[in-house]
C-alpha positions as semicolon CSV with decimal commas, in nm:
position;residue;x (nm);y (nm);z (nm)
1;M;-9,531;-2,761;1,299
2;P;-9,876;-2,863;1,175
3;D;-10,081;-3,030;1,443
4;D;-10,192;-3,388;1,412
5;G;-10,562;-3,305;1,400
6;H;-10,755;-3,367;1,082
7;R;-10,796;-3,042;0,890
8;P;-10,855;-2,931;0,530
9;L;-10,579;-3,047;0,297
10;W;-10,511;-2,696;0,169
11;A;-10,522;-2,519;0,506
12;G;-10,190;-2,332;0,533
13;R;-10,011;-2,608;0,344
14;V;-10,042;-2,518;-0,023
15;A;-9,670;-2,451;-0,066
16;A;-9,574;-2,779;0,106
17;L;-9,827;-2,974;-0,103
18;L;-9,698;-2,823;-0,427
19;G;-9,341;-2,874;-0,314
20;I;-9,394;-3,244;-0,241
21;A;-9,559;-3,299;-0,580
22;L;-9,281;-3,120;-0,769
23;V;-9,003;-3,301;-0,582
24;A;-9,168;-3,634;-0,664
25;L;-9,174;-3,529;-1,030
26;T;-8,795;-3,483;-1,027
27;L;-8,697;-3,804;-0,849
28;R;-8,654;-4,038;-1,148
29;Q;-8,558;-3,799;-1,426
30;A;-8,184;-3,842;-1,373
31;V;-8,228;-4,221;-1,373
32;A;-8,446;-4,251;-1,683
33;A;-8,309;-3,982;-1,917
34;V;-7,975;-4,131;-2,028
35;S;-8,031;-4,488;-2,151
36;P;-8,278;-4,406;-2,434
37;I;-8,024;-4,169;-2,598
38;I;-7,695;-4,336;-2,510
39;G;-7,637;-4,401;-2,881
40;D;-7,666;-4,028;-2,958
41;I;-7,430;-3,943;-2,674
42;R;-7,171;-4,193;-2,797
43;V;-7,160;-4,017;-3,134
44;D;-7,009;-3,710;-2,963
45;I;-6,844;-3,866;-2,659
46;P;-6,656;-4,196;-2,691
47;I;-6,798;-4,432;-2,428
48;S;-6,688;-4,793;-2,400
49;N;-6,929;-5,074;-2,326
50;L;-6,781;-5,080;-1,977
51;G;-6,863;-4,710;-1,945
52;V;-7,221;-4,773;-2,055
53;G;-7,247;-5,048;-1,795
54;L;-7,108;-4,814;-1,530
55;L;-7,371;-4,551;-1,611
56;G;-7,637;-4,820;-1,578
57;T;-7,503;-4,939;-1,243
58;L;-7,471;-4,594;-1,088
59;P;-7,841;-4,534;-1,003
60;P;-7,901;-4,813;-0,750
61;V;-7,550;-4,779;-0,604
62;L;-7,576;-4,405;-0,545
63;L;-7,936;-4,428;-0,424
64;A;-7,808;-4,678;-0,168
65;V;-7,508;-4,470;-0,060
66;F;-7,702;-4,147;-0,025
67;G;-7,985;-4,333;0,143
68;F;-7,748;-4,371;0,437
69;I;-7,610;-4,017;0,408
70;A;-7,948;-3,840;0,386
71;P;-8,039;-3,874;0,758
72;H;-7,714;-3,700;0,850
73;V;-7,791;-3,425;0,600
74;A;-8,130;-3,377;0,767
75;R;-7,967;-3,355;1,110
76;V;-7,735;-3,076;0,996
77;I;-7,962;-2,859;0,779
78;G;-8,310;-2,991;0,855
79;L;-8,564;-3,167;0,636
80;D;-8,652;-2,858;0,433
81;G;-8,287;-2,771;0,382
82;G;-8,215;-3,128;0,276
83;I;-8,486;-3,115;0,011
84;V;-8,348;-2,784;-0,120
85;L;-7,998;-2,936;-0,131
86;A;-8,132;-3,236;-0,324
87;L;-8,298;-3,008;-0,581
88;L;-7,983;-2,797;-0,620
89;M;-7,777;-3,112;-0,678
90;L;-8,030;-3,235;-0,934
91;T;-8,018;-2,903;-1,117
92;L;-7,638;-2,896;-1,119
93;G;-7,613;-3,261;-1,224
94;H;-7,850;-3,218;-1,517
95;L;-7,659;-2,914;-1,643
96;V;-7,315;-3,074;-1,600
97;R;-7,428;-3,376;-1,801
98;A;-7,572;-3,151;-2,072
99;F;-7,244;-2,960;-2,119
100;A;-7,009;-3,254;-2,059
101;P;-6,710;-3,246;-2,301
102;N;-6,602;-3,601;-2,216
103;F;-6,709;-3,917;-2,037
104;G;-6,545;-3,818;-1,709
105;V;-6,751;-3,501;-1,678
106;L;-7,065;-3,689;-1,786
107;L;-6,997;-3,938;-1,508
108;V;-6,948;-3,660;-1,250
109;G;-7,275;-3,496;-1,355
110;S;-7,454;-3,828;-1,320
111;V;-7,308;-3,881;-0,972
112;V;-7,422;-3,535;-0,857
113;A;-7,773;-3,574;-1,002
114;L;-7,819;-3,923;-0,859
115;A;-7,688;-3,811;-0,520
116;G;-7,962;-3,549;-0,517
117;T;-8,211;-3,818;-0,612
118;G;-8,096;-4,039;-0,325
119;I;-8,134;-3,760;-0,070
120;G;-8,479;-3,670;-0,203
121;N;-8,589;-4,035;-0,191
122;V;-8,515;-4,061;0,178
123;L;-8,638;-3,721;0,294
124;L;-8,971;-3,717;0,111
125;P;-9,151;-3,964;0,347
126;P;-9,061;-3,766;0,663
127;I;-9,149;-3,440;0,483
128;V;-9,496;-3,585;0,420
129;R;-9,524;-3,681;0,786
130;R;-9,411;-3,336;0,898
131;Y;-9,655;-3,128;0,696
132;F;-9,942;-3,375;0,650
133;P;-9,953;-3,593;0,963
134;D;-10,329;-3,623;0,913
135;R;-10,302;-3,728;0,544
136;V;-9,993;-3,948;0,528
137;A;-10,159;-4,225;0,323
138;L;-10,318;-3,985;0,075
139;L;-10,000;-3,783;0,017
140;T;-9,793;-4,101;-0,013
141;A;-10,036;-4,226;-0,279
142;V;-10,014;-3,898;-0,468
143;Y;-9,638;-3,870;-0,469
144;G;-9,598;-4,242;-0,545
145;C;-9,803;-4,194;-0,863
146;I;-9,605;-3,884;-0,956
147;V;-9,276;-4,074;-0,910
148;G;-9,413;-4,330;-1,157
149;V;-9,484;-4,049;-1,403
150;S;-9,134;-3,910;-1,352
151;T;-8,998;-4,249;-1,460
152;A;-9,216;-4,284;-1,767
153;V;-9,207;-3,931;-1,910
154;P;-8,828;-3,896;-1,959
155;A;-8,808;-4,244;-2,111
156;A;-9,084;-4,152;-2,356
157;V;-8,983;-3,799;-2,460
158;V;-8,604;-3,780;-2,433
159;A;-8,534;-3,963;-2,762
160;P;-8,770;-3,749;-2,976
161;V;-8,633;-3,432;-2,815
162;A;-8,276;-3,545;-2,879
163;E;-8,362;-3,613;-3,242
164;Q;-8,498;-3,259;-3,287
165;L;-8,279;-3,051;-3,056
166;G;-7,980;-3,270;-2,972
167;W;-7,894;-3,494;-2,679
168;R;-7,745;-3,210;-2,473
169;F;-8,075;-3,023;-2,467
170;A;-8,257;-3,352;-2,398
171;L;-8,044;-3,405;-2,084
172;G;-8,028;-3,044;-1,969
173;M;-8,398;-2,960;-1,998
174;W;-8,477;-3,154;-1,678
175;A;-8,291;-2,889;-1,480
176;A;-8,593;-2,665;-1,540
177;T;-8,821;-2,893;-1,337
178;S;-8,588;-2,903;-1,036
179;I;-8,549;-2,522;-1,050
180;V;-8,929;-2,482;-1,054
181;A;-8,954;-2,730;-0,764
182;L;-8,732;-2,500;-0,554
183;A;-8,986;-2,217;-0,552
184;P;-9,242;-2,362;-0,305
185;W;-8,964;-2,476;-0,071
186;I;-8,828;-2,123;-0,053
187;V;-9,177;-2,017;0,059
188;V;-9,193;-2,303;0,310
189;I;-8,852;-2,220;0,458
190;A;-8,943;-1,853;0,484
191;R;-9,252;-1,948;0,686
192;E;-9,068;-2,200;0,900
193;H;-8,749;-1,995;0,955
194;R;-8,757;-2,042;1,331
195;R;-8,722;-2,417;1,292
196;R;-8,530;-2,450;0,966
197;L;-8,191;-2,535;1,124
198;A;-8,320;-2,844;1,309
199;D;-8,630;-3,051;1,358
200;T;-8,764;-3,161;1,696
201;V;-8,576;-3,469;1,811
202;E;-8,747;-3,700;2,057
203;V;-8,488;-3,976;2,031
204;S;-8,113;-3,940;1,982
205;P;-8,046;-3,969;1,606
206;S;-7,732;-4,176;1,655
207;A;-7,919;-4,410;1,889
208;V;-8,199;-4,455;1,640
209;V;-7,967;-4,524;1,347
210;T;-7,756;-4,771;1,544
211;G;-8,056;-4,935;1,708
212;L;-8,242;-5,004;1,387
213;W;-8,054;-5,332;1,355
214;R;-8,229;-5,436;1,676
215;S;-8,578;-5,342;1,559
216;R;-8,790;-5,620;1,413
217;V;-9,011;-5,362;1,243
218;A;-8,716;-5,186;1,079
219;L;-8,562;-5,511;0,960
220;S;-8,895;-5,639;0,828
221;I;-8,961;-5,323;0,627
222;T;-8,604;-5,333;0,496
223;V;-8,642;-5,696;0,384
224;L;-8,971;-5,614;0,213
225;F;-8,822;-5,307;0,041
226;S;-8,512;-5,503;-0,066
227;T;-8,695;-5,796;-0,222
228;S;-8,926;-5,560;-0,410
229;T;-8,631;-5,356;-0,539
230;I;-8,436;-5,663;-0,651
231;C;-8,731;-5,790;-0,854
232;T;-8,807;-5,446;-0,999
233;Y;-8,452;-5,373;-1,114
234;A;-8,416;-5,725;-1,251
235;A;-8,733;-5,673;-1,457
236;F;-8,610;-5,340;-1,594
237;A;-8,280;-5,497;-1,693
238;W;-8,381;-5,839;-1,824
239;L;-8,755;-5,876;-1,886
240;P;-8,741;-5,777;-2,258
241;E;-8,465;-6,032;-2,324
242;I;-8,645;-6,298;-2,120
243;L;-8,963;-6,245;-2,321
244;G;-8,773;-6,254;-2,648
245;D;-8,597;-6,582;-2,563
246;I;-8,875;-6,785;-2,398
247;A;-9,198;-6,623;-2,518
248;G;-9,096;-6,539;-2,873
249;S;-9,172;-6,168;-2,834
250;T;-9,023;-5,926;-3,085
251;P;-8,808;-5,641;-2,947
252;T;-9,098;-5,400;-3,002
253;E;-9,346;-5,631;-2,828
254;A;-9,106;-5,689;-2,540
255;G;-9,056;-5,314;-2,498
256;V;-9,432;-5,257;-2,490
257;L;-9,474;-5,535;-2,234
258;L;-9,205;-5,380;-2,015
259;A;-9,392;-5,048;-2,034
260;V;-9,708;-5,235;-1,928
261;T;-9,539;-5,339;-1,602
262;G;-9,485;-4,971;-1,525
263;L;-9,834;-4,860;-1,624
264;I;-10,010;-5,129;-1,419
265;S;-9,819;-5,011;-1,111
266;V;-9,980;-4,664;-1,119
267;P;-10,328;-4,768;-0,993
268;G;-10,164;-4,971;-0,719
269;A;-9,949;-4,676;-0,613
270;L;-10,267;-4,468;-0,580
271;V;-10,489;-4,718;-0,399
272;V;-10,254;-4,926;-0,183
273;P;-10,139;-4,649;0,056
274;L;-10,502;-4,573;0,135
275;L;-10,564;-4,942;0,205
276;V;-10,258;-4,965;0,431
277;A;-10,402;-4,684;0,643
278;R;-10,740;-4,858;0,675
279;L;-10,653;-5,227;0,709
280;R;-10,562;-5,359;1,051
281;N;-10,361;-5,644;0,899
282;V;-10,117;-5,510;0,637
283;G;-9,980;-5,863;0,598
284;R;-10,270;-5,941;0,364
285;L;-10,164;-5,666;0,124
286;I;-9,804;-5,786;0,135
287;A;-9,925;-6,139;0,061
288;T;-10,124;-6,008;-0,237
289;G;-9,816;-5,842;-0,387
290;T;-9,611;-6,153;-0,322
291;A;-9,872;-6,377;-0,486
292;S;-9,876;-6,153;-0,795
293;F;-9,500;-6,185;-0,838
294;V;-9,509;-6,561;-0,773
295;L;-9,787;-6,628;-1,025
296;G;-9,614;-6,411;-1,283
297;Y;-9,282;-6,592;-1,247
298;L;-9,449;-6,935;-1,247
299;G;-9,635;-6,838;-1,564
300;L;-9,311;-6,745;-1,739
301;L;-9,156;-7,072;-1,622
302;L;-9,444;-7,303;-1,718
303;A;-9,629;-7,138;-2,007
304;P;-9,435;-6,830;-2,124
305;A;-9,587;-6,804;-2,472
306;T;-9,946;-6,888;-2,379
307;L;-10,062;-6,596;-2,163
308;T;-9,759;-6,369;-2,180
309;L;-9,954;-6,050;-2,118
310;V;-10,117;-6,200;-1,807
311;W;-9,780;-6,298;-1,660
312;V;-9,640;-5,951;-1,728
313;L;-9,945;-5,786;-1,570
314;L;-9,902;-6,002;-1,260
315;I;-9,534;-5,913;-1,229
316;G;-9,620;-5,544;-1,267
317;S;-9,897;-5,575;-1,007
318;G;-9,645;-5,713;-0,760
319;S;-9,492;-5,365;-0,747
320;I;-9,758;-5,267;-0,491
321;L;-9,495;-5,373;-0,238
322;F;-9,310;-5,045;-0,307
323;P;-9,587;-4,805;-0,194
324;I;-9,661;-5,038;0,099
325;C;-9,304;-4,982;0,217
326;L;-9,330;-4,604;0,175
327;V;-9,641;-4,588;0,391
328;L;-9,499;-4,823;0,655
329;I;-9,191;-4,600;0,696
330;N;-9,425;-4,332;0,829
331;D;-9,686;-4,562;0,981
332;R;-9,445;-4,761;1,201
333;T;-9,249;-4,468;1,348
334;R;-9,367;-4,221;1,612
335;T;-9,121;-3,934;1,557
336;H;-8,979;-3,733;1,268
337;D;-8,632;-3,845;1,363
338;G;-8,739;-4,208;1,361
339;T;-8,898;-4,165;1,018
340;V;-8,582;-4,009;0,872
341;A;-8,361;-4,280;1,021
342;L;-8,586;-4,567;0,905
343;S;-8,622;-4,416;0,558
344;G;-8,246;-4,392;0,514
345;F;-8,182;-4,736;0,664
346;A;-8,444;-4,920;0,459
347;Q;-8,384;-4,741;0,129
348;G;-8,006;-4,749;0,163
349;I;-8,000;-5,127;0,204
350;A;-8,281;-5,186;-0,047
351;Y;-8,119;-4,995;-0,332
352;G;-7,786;-5,159;-0,257
353;M;-7,953;-5,500;-0,288
354;G;-8,136;-5,377;-0,598
355;A;-7,801;-5,312;-0,766
356;L;-7,712;-5,678;-0,718
357;G;-8,037;-5,811;-0,867
358;P;-7,961;-5,757;-1,238
359;L;-7,601;-5,872;-1,189
360;L;-7,702;-6,199;-1,022
361;V;-7,971;-6,268;-1,282
362;G;-7,720;-6,212;-1,562
363;L;-7,461;-6,432;-1,388
364;L;-7,712;-6,714;-1,339
365;R;-7,816;-6,681;-1,704
366;D;-7,455;-6,721;-1,818
367;L;-7,384;-7,012;-1,583
368;S;-7,703;-7,205;-1,660
369;G;-7,741;-7,118;-2,027
370;G;-8,112;-7,041;-1,991
371;W;-8,373;-6,849;-1,798
372;T;-8,510;-7,124;-1,573
373;V;-8,252;-7,080;-1,297
374;P;-8,270;-6,696;-1,297
375;L;-8,651;-6,710;-1,275
376;L;-8,631;-6,963;-0,992
377;F;-8,388;-6,727;-0,818
378;L;-8,635;-6,436;-0,845
379;L;-8,913;-6,666;-0,725
380;A;-8,705;-6,756;-0,419
381;V;-8,627;-6,389;-0,352
382;I;-8,990;-6,280;-0,356
383;L;-9,096;-6,569;-0,133
384;V;-8,878;-6,414;0,139
385;T;-9,154;-6,151;0,176
386;A;-9,358;-6,415;0,358
387;V;-9,153;-6,325;0,668
388;P;-9,240;-5,951;0,680
389;A;-9,598;-6,040;0,583
390;V;-9,617;-6,212;0,921
391;T;-9,399;-5,981;1,132
392;L;-9,567;-5,662;1,005
393;A;-9,923;-5,797;1,030
394;K;-9,979;-5,633;1,369
395;P;-9,898;-5,264;1,430
396;A;-9,572;-5,198;1,614
397;F;-9,338;-4,899;1,629
398;V;-8,963;-4,873;1,589
399;E;-8,918;-4,636;1,884
400;D;-9,116;-4,867;2,114
401;E;-8,897;-5,163;2,023
402;L;-8,579;-4,964;2,083
403;A;-8,711;-4,838;2,417
404;R;-8,741;-5,195;2,540
């Protein structure tokens, strides 16, 4: 295992560095590749509106389910083995979707690919801690930015590719990236063969997983992750329609504004992890993200058509809460086992809550007949982050809390 001393980034860790970057590049492809070409798919495969809704609901649900399963995978086959399994599932899922003769097979392929995504989501933070204990913030910033790219690129290119080469090629081509991502991990496993079946365990895994409910740090990070995920998924699902109804945006303008929320998050994903590592009081950064969301929602409530771009930029800037959570998963645990357990616990609950966000916003829209109540709901959700802003302000560790 790499020692904790500060040493050159490349020293003996090139394969791990490349592997982390390539895994991050694969983590949102299965999520983002289907919706832009669903119309093309429906030409060949009959899919009801209910089926389309099911495909849209699968990502957060499966990311939640496999967020809880991933720590057990790591216990059985190790962190490196878990990452390889995730990449194999992604590869298989992409190919199954590409060759699907009917909706059932398409659904199975999506489940397999998203299961791989869920495992990769959870295991990537402890992988960073394992191989780069001296550069956790930097590597988290790098892979956070790459995850953002892996969301934007499929959404941008899949429709043009489908138009030229067909939707099956447009879905299957992402298998190439997960196959390429396997190569550095084969090198890593070959070098680490003496430890590949299990990682060092300082605390009983079952005790950690069970005890997380008793850890104020774990619960605070989970609340922060959950509120951020609810607001993010709600924006992906409803922001274009909200802007069209209350700000008078055209569909094209609303789509561009939604893309802006993603683009503005990239600088934050790069800078915020470095700030978390340097600031003694992380509560100030959490408060900054919360304030961005709050001002954005208030702007849409009070003056939606006046400074629409400003409100959208503020909502997008609020997404700095996501990289804050990723860094805290490593920063507030002392052991690899604790990191794996906290990553699965926080992400499993957060993505489960994220699945409810768009549904609740849509339900409130139907019940109230407008967007005021849904926006007030999102405002109330994000204000909950005031609690972890206080409880996470001072450094504390999950294992220390459980030991008490």
